[in-house]
C-alpha positions in Angstrom: 26.9 -19.5 -20.6 25.9 -18.3 -17.4 23.2 -15.5 -17.9 23.1 -14.8 -14.1 24.7 -10.7 -13.4 27.0 -10.6 -10.9 27.5 -7.5 -8.6 30.5 -5.6 -9.3 33.1 -5.8 -6.6 32.6 -1.9 -5.0 28.7 -3.5 -4.9 29.7 -7.3 -3.4 31.9 -5.3 -0.6 29.2 -2.7 0.0 26.7 -4.8 1.2 29.4 -7.0 3.0 30.0 -3.9 5.3 26.3 -3.1 5.5 26.0 -7.1 6.7 28.7 -6.3 9.2 27.2 -3.2 10.2 23.7 -4.9 10.8 25.5 -7.9 12.9 27.4 -5.4 14.9 23.9 -3.7 16.2 21.5 -5.8 15.8 20.5 -4.8 18.6 19.2 -1.3 17.3 16.7 -0.3 15.0 18.2 -0.3 11.7 16.6 1.8 8.4 17.7 0.5 5.5 16.2 3.6 3.6 19.0 5.3 5.8 21.4 3.1 4.8 20.9 3.0 1.3 20.5 7.1 1.1 24.3 7.1 2.9 25.7 4.8 0.4 23.8 7.0 -2.3 21.9 4.5 -4.0 18.7 3.7 -4.4 16.1 1.7 -1.9 15.2 -0.9 -4.6 18.7 -0.7 -5.5 19.5 -1.3 -2.1 17.2 -4.1 -1.8 18.1 -6.0 -5.1 22.0 -5.9 -4.3 21.5 -7.3 -0.9 19.4 -10.4 -2.1 21.8 -11.5 -5.0 24.7 -10.5 -2.9 23.5 -12.4 0.7 20.8 -15.0 -0.9 17.8 -13.2 0.9 16.1 -9.6 1.4 17.6 -7.4 4.3 14.7 -8.1 6.3 14.9 -11.7 6.7 18.7 -11.5 6.5 18.3 -9.2 10.0 15.8 -11.4 11.8 17.9 -14.3 11.0 21.0 -12.6 12.9 18.6 -11.7 15.6 17.3 -15.0 15.9 20.8 -16.8 16.1 22.0 -14.0 18.0 19.0 -14.7 20.5 20.2 -18.8 20.3 23.4 -17.7 21.6 21.9 -16.0 24.6 19.7 -18.3 25.6 22.5 -21.2 26.1 24.6 -18.4 27.4 22.9 -16.3 29.9 20.2 -16.5 32.7 18.5 -13.1 31.0 14.4 -14.2 30.9 12.9 -13.8 27.4 11.8 -10.4 27.4 15.5 -9.0 28.1 16.2 -11.7 25.3 14.3 -10.6 22.7 15.4 -6.5 23.5 18.6 -7.9 23.6 18.3 -8.8 20.3 16.2 -5.5 18.8 13.0 -7.0 19.2 10.8 -5.4 21.6 7.5 -6.6 21.3 8.0 -10.3 23.1 5.2 -12.1 21.3 6.4 -11.1 17.7 10.0 -12.5 19.0 8.2 -15.7 19.8 5.9 -16.0 16.8 9.4 -15.4 14.6 11.2 -17.8 16.7 8.9 -20.6 16.0 8.8 -19.9 12.6 12.8 -20.1 12.4 13.5 -22.5 14.8 10.5 -25.0 15.5 9.9 -24.2 19.1 9.0 -21.8 21.4 12.1 -19.8 22.9 11.2 -20.9 26.1 11.0 -24.6 25.1 14.5 -24.1 23.6 15.4 -22.4 26.7 14.2 -24.9 29.0 15.7 -28.5 26.7 
């Protein structure tokens, strides 16, 4: 018998809605405290639910979406690295470069040049 608890359907739906919201607003600052309050759940419960449904903490999910979106922009636009970082909601270009390298394995400028 599986001892892992499964989130009720309404909670799973809530997290899927939050994930869609994140993807649609990835260029903006995302306040998980505000999001959890808007859905009438505590921040700790929100984090737990989010990880249970998505398989990762909210911040990790946001970073993953930002880097994946930036990959698209690197491939399809002539925007600078700084413009791309800003377009995915990261104002600090150095932080963006470190995060990109950690997730992708190379720098954004190297990726763009290949």
